[in-house]
C-alpha positions as CSV (number, residue, x, y, z in Angstrom):
1,X,-10.6,18.7,-13.6
2,X,-12.0,16.6,-16.4
3,X,-12.5,12.9,-16.4
4,X,-13.8,10.2,-18.8
5,X,-17.5,9.6,-18.6
6,X,-18.5,6.9,-16.2
7,X,-16.7,5.6,-13.1
8,X,-16.2,2.3,-14.9
9,X,-13.3,4.0,-16.6
10,X,-11.7,4.2,-13.2
11,X,-12.0,0.6,-12.4
12,X,-15.5,0.5,-10.8
13,X,-16.8,-2.9,-11.9
14,X,-20.4,-3.6,-13.0
15,X,-20.8,-6.1,-10.2
16,X,-19.9,-3.4,-7.7
17,X,-22.6,-1.1,-9.1
18,X,-25.1,-3.9,-9.1
19,X,-24.4,-4.6,-5.4
20,X,-25.0,-0.9,-4.6
21,X,-28.2,-0.8,-6.6
22,X,-29.4,-3.8,-4.6
23,X,-28.8,-1.9,-1.4
24,X,-30.9,1.0,-2.6
25,X,-28.5,3.8,-1.7
26,X,-30.6,6.5,-3.5
27,X,-29.0,9.5,-1.8
28,X,-25.4,8.5,-2.4
29,X,-23.4,7.8,-5.5
30,X,-20.0,5.9,-5.9
31,X,-16.8,7.8,-6.4
32,X,-13.1,7.0,-6.4
33,X,-10.4,8.8,-4.4
34,X,-7.7,10.1,-6.7
35,X,-5.7,12.1,-4.1
36,X,-5.8,13.1,-0.4
37,X,-5.0,16.7,0.6
38,X,-5.2,16.6,4.4
39,X,-8.9,16.9,5.2
40,X,-9.9,17.3,1.5
41,X,-10.2,14.5,-1.0
42,X,-10.0,14.7,-4.8
43,X,-12.6,12.4,-6.3
44,X,-14.0,11.2,-9.6
45,X,-17.5,10.0,-10.1
46,X,-20.1,9.5,-12.9
47,X,-20.7,13.3,-12.9
48,X,-17.0,14.1,-13.3
49,X,-14.2,15.2,-11.0
50,X,-15.0,16.9,-7.7
51,X,-13.7,17.4,-4.1
52,X,-15.1,15.9,-0.9
53,X,-14.8,16.0,2.8
54,X,-15.6,13.3,5.4
55,X,-18.9,13.3,7.2
56,X,-17.9,13.8,10.8
57,X,-20.7,11.7,12.3
58,X,-19.6,8.7,10.3
59,X,-15.8,8.9,10.4
60,X,-15.1,10.6,13.7
61,X,-16.4,10.2,17.3
62,X,-15.9,6.5,17.3
63,X,-17.2,5.9,13.8
64,X,-16.6,2.4,12.3
65,X,-15.7,3.5,8.8
66,X,-12.1,3.2,7.5
67,X,-10.6,6.5,6.6
68,X,-10.3,6.6,2.8
69,X,-7.0,6.7,1.0
70,X,-5.9,7.1,-2.6
71,X,-7.6,4.4,-4.7
72,X,-10.5,3.8,-2.4
73,X,-14.1,3.6,-3.7
74,X,-16.5,5.6,-1.5
75,X,-20.1,6.7,-1.4
76,X,-20.7,10.5,-1.6
77,X,-23.6,12.9,-1.3
78,X,-22.7,14.9,-4.4
79,X,-22.7,18.7,-4.2
80,X,-22.7,20.7,-7.5
81,X,-21.9,23.9,-5.7
82,X,-19.1,22.9,-3.4
83,X,-17.4,20.0,-1.6
84,X,-19.3,16.7,-1.6
85,X,-19.8,14.7,1.5
86,X,-18.1,11.3,1.8
87,X,-20.4,9.0,3.8
88,X,-18.9,5.5,3.4
89,X,-15.7,3.7,2.4
90,X,-16.6,0.7,0.3
91,X,-14.9,-2.7,0.8
92,X,-11.3,-3.0,-0.5
93,X,-9.9,-5.7,-2.6
94,X,-6.3,-4.8,-1.7
95,X,-4.7,-2.3,0.7
96,X,-1.1,-1.2,1.3
97,X,-0.1,0.3,4.6
98,X,3.1,0.9,6.6
99,X,3.9,1.7,10.2
100,X,3.2,5.4,10.7
101,X,6.6,7.1,10.5
102,X,5.4,10.3,12.2
103,X,3.6,8.8,15.2
104,X,5.8,5.8,15.6
105,X,2.6,3.6,16.1
106,X,-0.4,2.6,14.2
107,X,-0.6,2.4,10.4
108,X,-0.3,4.9,7.6
109,X,-2.6,4.0,4.6
110,X,-0.7,4.3,1.3
111,X,-3.1,3.0,-1.4
112,X,-6.1,0.8,-1.9
113,X,-7.8,-1.3,-4.7
114,X,-4.9,-2.0,-6.9
115,X,-4.0,-5.1,-9.0
116,X,-0.2,-4.9,-8.9
117,X,2.6,-3.4,-6.7
118,X,5.6,-2.2,-8.8
119,X,8.5,-2.1,-6.3
120,X,11.1,0.2,-7.9
121,X,14.8,0.2,-7.2
122,X,17.3,1.8,-9.5
123,X,20.4,0.1,-10.8
124,X,22.7,2.6,-9.2
125,X,23.2,3.5,-5.5
126,X,19.6,2.8,-4.6
127,X,19.8,-1.0,-5.2
128,X,19.2,-2.5,-1.7
129,X,18.2,-6.2,-1.3
130,X,17.4,-5.7,2.4
131,X,15.0,-2.9,1.7
132,X,13.5,-4.9,-1.1
133,X,12.7,-7.7,1.3
134,X,10.6,-5.2,3.3
135,X,8.7,-3.9,0.3
136,X,8.0,-7.5,-0.9
137,X,6.6,-8.5,2.5
138,X,4.3,-5.6,2.7
139,X,3.3,-5.9,-0.9
140,X,2.3,-9.6,-0.5
141,X,0.4,-8.6,2.7
142,X,-1.6,-6.1,0.6
143,X,-3.4,-8.8,-1.3
144,X,-2.0,-7.7,-4.7
145,X,0.7,-9.1,-6.9
146,X,4.2,-7.6,-6.4
147,X,6.5,-6.9,-9.3
148,X,10.1,-5.7,-9.1
149,X,11.3,-2.9,-11.4
150,X,15.0,-2.3,-11.7
151,X,15.0,1.1,-13.2
152,X,17.7,3.1,-15.0
153,X,19.1,0.0,-16.8
154,X,20.8,2.4,-19.2
155,X,23.2,3.4,-16.3
156,X,24.3,-0.1,-15.5
157,X,27.3,-1.6,-17.3
158,X,25.7,-5.1,-16.9
159,X,22.3,-5.2,-15.4
160,X,22.1,-9.0,-15.8
161,X,24.4,-9.5,-12.7
162,X,22.0,-7.4,-10.6
163,X,19.0,-9.1,-12.1
164,X,20.1,-12.5,-10.9
165,X,20.9,-11.2,-7.4
166,X,17.5,-9.6,-7.0
167,X,15.7,-12.7,-8.5
168,X,17.1,-14.7,-5.6
169,X,15.7,-12.3,-3.1
170,X,12.4,-12.0,-5.0
171,X,11.7,-15.7,-5.5
172,X,8.4,-16.3,-7.3
173,X,8.1,-12.6,-8.4
174,X,8.6,-11.2,-11.8
175,X,11.7,-9.0,-12.0
176,X,12.3,-6.6,-14.9
177,X,15.2,-4.3,-15.8
178,X,13.8,-1.2,-17.5
179,X,14.9,2.2,-18.7
180,X,12.5,5.1,-18.9
181,X,15.1,7.0,-20.9
182,X,15.6,4.5,-23.7
183,X,12.4,2.5,-23.4
184,X,14.3,-0.7,-22.7
185,X,12.3,-3.4,-21.2
186,X,8.9,-1.5,-21.2
187,X,7.3,-3.8,-23.8
188,X,7.7,-6.8,-21.4
189,X,5.2,-5.1,-19.0
190,X,2.2,-5.4,-21.3
191,X,0.7,-8.3,-19.2
192,X,0.4,-5.9,-16.3
193,X,-0.5,-2.7,-18.2
194,X,-4.1,-3.7,-19.2
195,X,-6.9,-1.2,-19.4
196,X,-8.8,-1.0,-16.1
197,X,-5.8,-2.2,-14.1
198,X,-4.5,-0.2,-11.2
199,X,-0.8,-0.2,-10.3
200,X,0.8,1.3,-7.3
201,X,4.4,2.5,-7.5
202,X,6.6,2.2,-4.5
203,X,10.2,3.2,-4.1
204,X,12.7,5.6,-2.6
205,X,13.1,9.2,-3.7
206,X,15.1,9.5,-6.9
207,X,14.4,6.0,-8.1
208,X,12.7,7.3,-11.2
209,X,8.9,6.8,-10.6
210,X,7.9,10.0,-12.3
211,X,10.1,9.3,-15.4
212,X,8.6,5.8,-15.5
213,X,5.1,7.2,-15.5
214,X,6.0,9.6,-18.3
215,X,7.4,6.8,-20.3
216,X,4.2,4.7,-19.9
217,X,2.1,7.8,-20.8
218,X,4.2,8.6,-23.9
219,X,4.6,12.2,-22.8
220,X,5.6,14.6,-20.0
221,X,2.7,14.4,-17.5
222,X,4.7,14.5,-14.3
223,X,7.6,16.8,-13.3
224,X,11.0,15.1,-13.0
225,X,13.7,16.3,-10.6
226,X,17.4,15.8,-11.2
227,X,19.3,13.6,-8.7
228,X,22.7,14.1,-7.0
229,X,25.5,12.3,-8.9
230,X,27.3,11.3,-5.7
231,X,24.6,9.3,-4.0
232,X,21.8,9.1,-6.6
233,X,19.3,10.7,-4.3
234,X,16.9,13.5,-5.1
235,X,14.1,15.6,-3.7
236,X,10.5,14.1,-3.7
237,X,8.9,15.0,-7.0
238,X,5.6,13.5,-5.8
239,X,4.5,15.2,-2.6
240,X,1.2,13.3,-2.1
241,X,-0.3,10.0,-3.2
242,X,-2.3,10.5,-6.4
243,X,-4.1,8.2,-8.9
244,X,-3.4,9.0,-12.5
245,X,-5.4,7.5,-15.4
246,X,-3.4,7.1,-18.6
247,X,-4.9,7.3,-22.1
248,X,-4.3,3.6,-22.4
249,X,-6.9,3.0,-19.5
250,X,-4.2,1.9,-17.1
251,X,-4.3,3.7,-13.7
252,X,-1.2,4.5,-11.7
253,X,-1.0,5.4,-8.0
254,X,2.2,7.3,-7.6
255,X,3.5,7.7,-4.0
256,X,6.2,9.9,-2.5
257,X,9.6,8.3,-1.9
258,X,9.7,6.4,1.4
259,X,12.7,6.8,3.6
260,X,11.2,4.6,6.3
261,X,9.3,1.4,5.8
262,X,8.3,0.1,9.3
263,X,6.6,-3.3,9.6
264,X,3.0,-4.0,10.6
265,X,1.5,-7.4,11.4
266,X,2.5,-9.1,8.1
267,X,2.4,-12.8,8.9
268,X,0.8,-13.7,5.5
269,X,3.3,-11.4,3.7
270,X,6.2,-13.1,5.4
271,X,5.1,-16.5,4.3
272,X,4.9,-15.4,0.7
273,X,8.1,-13.3,0.6
274,X,10.1,-15.9,2.5
275,X,8.7,-19.1,1.2
276,X,12.3,-20.2,0.5
277,X,12.9,-20.1,4.3
278,X,9.6,-21.5,5.6
279,X,9.8,-24.5,3.3
280,X,12.2,-26.0,5.7
281,X,10.0,-25.7,8.8
282,X,7.9,-28.9,8.3
283,X,11.1,-30.8,7.7
284,X,12.5,-30.2,11.3
285,X,12.4,-33.2,13.7
286,X,10.4,-31.3,16.2
287,X,7.2,-29.4,15.3
288,X,8.0,-26.6,17.7
289,X,11.6,-26.2,16.6
290,X,13.0,-22.8,17.3
291,X,15.8,-23.3,14.7
292,X,18.5,-22.6,17.2
293,X,19.9,-25.6,19.2
294,X,17.5,-28.4,18.5
295,X,18.9,-31.6,16.8
296,X,17.4,-32.4,13.5
297,X,16.7,-28.8,12.5
298,X,16.2,-28.6,8.8
299,X,16.8,-24.8,8.8
300,X,20.3,-25.1,10.4
301,X,21.1,-28.0,8.0
302,X,20.2,-25.9,5.0
303,X,22.3,-23.0,6.2
304,X,25.3,-25.2,7.0
305,X,25.1,-26.8,3.5
306,X,24.8,-23.4,1.8
307,X,21.4,-24.2,0.4
308,X,19.8,-21.4,2.4
309,X,21.9,-18.2,2.8
310,X,22.2,-17.3,6.5
311,X,21.4,-13.7,5.5
312,X,18.0,-14.7,4.3
313,X,17.1,-16.4,7.6
314,X,18.4,-13.4,9.5
315,X,16.2,-11.1,7.5
316,X,13.3,-13.4,8.1
317,X,13.9,-13.4,11.9
318,X,14.2,-9.6,12.0
319,X,11.0,-8.9,10.0
320,X,9.2,-11.5,12.0
321,X,10.1,-9.8,15.3
322,X,9.0,-6.5,14.0
323,X,5.7,-8.0,12.8
324,X,5.0,-9.7,16.1
325,X,5.7,-6.4,18.0
326,X,3.4,-4.5,15.7
327,X,0.7,-7.1,16.2
328,X,0.9,-6.7,19.9
329,X,0.9,-3.0,19.7
330,X,-2.1,-3.0,17.4
331,X,-4.1,-5.2,19.8
332,X,-3.3,-2.7,22.6
333,X,-4.3,0.3,20.5
334,X,-7.5,-1.4,19.5
335,X,-8.5,-2.1,23.2
336,X,-7.5,1.5,24.0
337,X,-9.7,2.9,21.2
338,X,-12.6,0.7,22.3
339,X,-12.3,2.1,25.8
340,X,-12.4,5.7,24.5
341,X,-15.4,4.8,22.4
342,X,-17.2,3.4,25.5
343,X,-16.4,6.6,27.5
344,X,-17.7,8.8,24.7
345,X,-21.0,6.9,24.6
346,X,-21.3,7.1,28.4
347,X,-20.7,10.9,28.3
348,X,-23.2,11.3,25.5
349,X,-25.8,9.3,27.4
350,X,-25.2,11.4,30.5
351,X,-25.7,14.6,28.5
352,X,-29.0,13.4,27.3
353,X,-30.2,12.5,30.8
354,X,-29.3,16.0,32.1
355,X,-25.8,15.2,33.2
356,X,-27.0,13.4,36.4
357,X,-26.2,9.8,35.5
358,X,-26.5,7.6,38.6
359,X,-27.8,10.4,40.8
360,X,-31.3,10.7,42.4
361,X,-33.1,14.0,43.3
362,X,-32.2,13.6,46.9
363,X,-28.4,13.4,46.3
């Protein structure tokens, strides 16, 4: 595993290094996570590429550190002869997560420390405005700038029709129609493809993420699978999240195709993604309007006049309900984890005192 000299080539800003130097962390050096393989992490640091594992005392047994994900900057105790030890996850400037599809609760970290989220849908069977609304909400919540990529423009008889449809859903977001096969539309992305920028790619399996990365790289750096002609679906080419640095200096975080995209607590993301809906709320006669039966409701008036599509408000309500449920579930899980942590501390204290907490010699 070879890497350009210096972690700055992977987006580590001089100000971040200065902050670490001020802390005086002499035994640890910064690194960036380029891939996660279960308990083992692929890393790159000033000394080159290496692998690392989490320090158990820091990350487990009630540890307060966030588990690293692809794109995270971490501190490591470097080991020239084997796996390095990851001792700290540094503060994130952006973070994308979804509801854990395996456990059905909690969050699954997807990527961290990126500048833009390229939400990819292909101009064939994959085009799905409802799914796009979910992606946009989570992307806004992440703290980065969402961008919509309509891929495989070479397959669409008239991509302009789809472009206008998606622009209505993605109000305030740049929408591009591109073709990795012909190169159509790629030049328009130059404002986002600046050296040092990190971009995370999100989309379903078969949407063309790997072909898109190859087109940006100007060569075949990722395997591409064929898709089925009847439904435009394919196998996951990417099996794990990985950060790839192109020769241009742009970094891409590629992710496996997501069949499920469950909501977390995304109040801020909803406000950004559905600004066309929430703009009517202050215009209602009553400040606590539920937008159902109250007189003087601006939302109902906008829907009745056709100014606001009813489907947009229905999507907003659905995602809001999911977000509120996730927020309540997160609070419960946090309290549950705090209780487990307290029990673990009590047991540890009992072991140190000989296992006779609260008992006298005469008992």
